[in-house]
N, C-alpha and C positions, 0 to 999 in steps of 0.2 A: 505494499499500500505505500503511495506516495504521500508527501507532506506538502500541504499548500501554504505558500510563503508569499508575503508581500514585502517589498523592499523600497527604501527612499531612492530617490533618483534626481536630487537637485541639480540644477544646469548652471543657475544664476551665480556667480563668484567661485565656480569651480572650473575656471579657465586652465590654471597653472596645475602640474601634474603634483599634487600633494600625495603624500604617503597614504592619507585616508582615502582620497579619491581613487588611488590605484587598488588599494583593499576593496573598496565598494564595487569597483568594476571587475575585479577577479571573484569576488563573491557571487555576483550575478552571473558571470560566466560559468563558474562551478556548477550553479544550480541550473542553469540552461543546458548545460551539457550532461547532466547525470539525471536522465528523466526516469531512471529505474528508481530513484530514490525521491526526487522531488517534482512536484507538478510544475508546468509553466508559470514563472514568478509573475506576479502582478506588479506595478509599479506605481508610487506616489510620486508624481512628477511635475514640474513647472516647464518642461519641454514642450515647444510647439512641434505638432506633427511627430510626437513619439509613437512608435510601432509597438504591437503587442497588447497585452493586458495591462491598460493603464488606467489611472484616475488622474486627471489633469487638474491644477489648481493654479491660481494666480501666481505670475513670476514672484510675488512679494510674500507669498504664503510663508515661506521658511523664515524669512527675515522677521515678519510680522511676528511669529511664535516666540522669537528670541526677545522681541520688545515686550510682549505680554507677560513672559516669564520675569523679566526685568521689574515689571510694573507691579505684577501681583504675586510672584513665587508660584504660579500655578502653570501646569501642563497643558499645553492646547491640544485638546481632543479633535480626532478624525474619525470618520467612519468610512470605510471602504464601499466601493458600489457592489462588490462581490464578496461572499465570505471566504475568509482564510483561517487556516489553524493558528498561524502566528505572523507576526509583524517583525522583521528584523532590520533594526535601525543600524546603519553602518557606523555610527559613532554617537555618543551622547548628545541628544537633542531635547529641548523641552516641548516634547510632543508625544501623544499616547494615541494608539490605534484602538478604538472601541471594539468591543468583541472579539478580541484575538489575544492569544498570549504576546506579550511585548518582549522582545529580546534585544538586548543593546551589546554592541562590541565596544570594549573599553581598551583603548590602545595604551594608555599610559595614565598615571596619576602626577604627573609632573607639574602640573598647576597647584596640587596641595604639597606634594613632597619637595619640589625645587621650584617654588613659584618665581624666583628670580630667571629663570630660564624661558618663562612661558607669557606670552601675551594674553593669555585667558586669565581674568581676575580669578585669584583663589577662592574667595569667598562664595563667588558665583557658581564656580564649579562644585564646590562643597554642597551647595543648596541643590545644584541640579542633580548630583548622584544621590543625594539624600532624598530628594523628591521621587526619582525613579525608582528607589529601592523600597520605599514606603508604598508606593503605588502597586508594587508587585512585580517588577521587571526581572527577568532573568538576564544573566550576562554570559557573554563568551569573552574571553581575553586572549590577547595575542602572544602572551607568554605565562609562565607558571609564577613568575615574579609578580607580573601586574595582578594575577588573580590573588596571590597572597596579600598584597597591598589594599585590592578592593574588600576583601573579606575583612581585613582589619579596621578598615575605615568605615565600612557600612554596618558590620555586625550581623550581615544576613545569613540564612541557612547556607551552608556550604555547597549545598546541593544545586543551588541557584546561580553558580558561577563555574564554569567550564572553560580550561584552557584548550584552545583549538589550534593555536600557533597560527600561521598565515599560509595562504596558496602563494606559491612563487614559481616563476616560470624562469629558466635561463635565458638572459638576453641574446639577442640575435645581432649580427652584424649586417644589417641591410642596409642602413643608410650610409650615407657618406661622412667621414670625419670632417670638423670645422677646418677652414683653410688654416694652414700654417702647422697642422699638427701631423705626426707620423707614429705609425704603430709602433708600440713600445718605448717610444721616447718621451714619455710624460707619466707623472704621478698624478692621479686624480682624487680631488677633494670634491665629494658630491653631495648635495643636499641644501637645505636653506642656510644662508651666511649669515651666521649668527653667533652669539658666545655660547650657547649650547652645544654647537659644534665644535667648539674649541679652535676656531679658524686662526686666530692669532697665533696662539702656541704651535699649532701644526705648521704653519707658515716659518715660524722662527726654527722649527726642528728641521723642516726640509732644507731651509738655507745653510744650516749648520752641517748638514750631511753631504753637501757639495756633491751632488749626485751626477752632474753634467747633463741632466735632462730637465725638461720642463716641469713645472707644477700647473696643473690646471684646475682652476676652482670654477665649478659649475653649480648654478642655483640660483633662485630668487633670493632677493635681499629680505632677511627675517627679522627677528625681534631684537632690537637693543635698546636697552634702558638709559645708556650713557652715550651721548653724542660724541664726547671725546674719544672713546673706545672705537666709534665707528670710524672717526676720522683717522685715529692712529691706524686703524686696519687698512683704510686706503693708502696711506703712505706707506705701509708695510708691502702691499702689493704693486707698488709703482716700480716695476722691473720687467724688463724685456723677456725675462725667462718665466715670468709668471702670467698665464693667460686667465682672465676673468670673464666668464662666458654667463649670460643671464639665465632665466629659465627656457629649456629647450623641449622639444616634443619628446615623447618616449622613444622613437626610433632613433634620434641622434643621442640621447642619454645612453640607450643600449650599446650603440657603437663606441661611444667614448668609454664604457665599462670594458667591453670585449678586447679593446685596443690597448688599454693603459698598461703600464708597468706594473703598477699595483694600486690598489685604492687605499686611500689614508683616510681614517675617520676614527679618530680618537675623541669621540663626543663624551661631553659630561653628564648626558641624560638620554636614556633611550627607553622605549617600551619594547622593542623588538628588534629594529635595525634592518630594514629591508635591504638598502644597497649592498651591504656586506655580504648577505645571503645570495644575492644575485651575482655578484662578483665571483664568489666560490663555486657557484653553479657552472660559472663560466670559465672556471680553471684559473682565475686570476688571483694573485696573491692579496692578503688583505691585512692591512694593519689597523688594529681596533683597540678599544679600551679594555683594560681588564676590570670587568664590573659583572656583578652577577648574571645581569641579562645577557652579556656577551659570552659569558662561559656557559649559560644554558642553551643559547640559540646558536652559537657558532662553534662551541667545544673547543676543541685543539686544532681546528683547522685553520685558524687566524693567528697571526701574531699578535699577542695581547700586551699592552704597554700600560705604564702608569699614566694616565692623561693629564695629570697635573705636573709631570716632570719632563721637561723638553729634551733631556738628555736621553730618557727611555724611548722617546719616540724616534729621536734622531738615530740611536743606536739601531732600531728596527728597520728604519729606513736604509741604512748602510747595509745592513744585512741582505734585505731583500734586493737592493740595487747591486750587490755583489754576486747574486746568485746567477746561474748559467742563463744566458739569453735563450728565451723560448720555452723555459721551464714553466710547468704550470703546476698548480696546485691539485693533488687528488681530492676527489669528493669523499667524505666519511659517509658511512652509512646512515648515521642519524639524520641525513639530509633528505632521507626518503619521505620523512613526515611532512615535508614541505611541497610534496607533489600534490596534483590536484585530486587525484584519486584518493590518496590517504586524507586529505582536508575534507573531502566529500563524506568519506566514510565517518569521520570524527564529527562532522557538523551534523550530519543525520542522527547519530547517537547523542549529540547534546540535544538537539531538538526532541527526540523522544523522550529522553530523561525529563526535560522542561515540561514536556506536555502531560507527563505522568503527575505532576504537581498540580495541575488542573486550575491555575489561577488565571482568570480571565476576569476583565472589567471593563 
């Protein structure tokens, strides 16, 4: 028997390829491809001319729900045109689907645990998670670490939160490299460019390593609380050996990942860390932070460093750079859990367990 699922599909404000947007798209893809486990998903969308089973709403619908929650502290309710067993929200939103079990994916608790690295107000995020938990939502989490933090914060029954990790596909080299870049002749720093990604220390470490190859910093500008730090970062990267690229389409990002000498991601806070998993799936060496989430998600496949110690990062860069050219990192068996089929099976198991709890309102 298949499970009837509805999903959010917001379009306004999702032009850049955020990690949450990519998770949402892969979640939908997984459900659509595994019709032995799931019925064709319905969509709550603000897209014009969307195909398939959809319920279209005004383009301001999702933003208005945010304003409503800010003013009242209440979730905005929505009733779908056709009945479903559950509504799976791709991330915490102040919305509630009537007549269905509501499932919410939590990607991290950074706004609560490390608010200095988040543009989301800590108090508001606390209120939102509390409101969802009190209303009866169940949660999927992208790592066991996030699940543990969620349970500790909300105090909900442990049966209402399950780690499913994320569905990840190996990047493909179908697009062209940006002009001026050559395969294997650059290190890649990928993601939102902000203090959470430890970009200034990463640049310092790369410069000290004297690799003889370029550093590519690719991604949209992120959250900076200090303008002086932002200005200092701009001065740091004013070099012909550092290439600063803005947000790029998925195909170009995949090509950058496949062709880099190594991915550099000594982040100070993550819930999962999608770029390192994708890079390792492509056989690309990864330098990442030695943190609980990295040890859980990446295991021994990546070179783990102290993200607050530039010398530790520099040492890893030197070692990776000295490795034989063309040498690729073998993929450990644990990465099978990030495959689509494994994710679909875990997701269906989570849905079944949640539905057994029987909470709908």
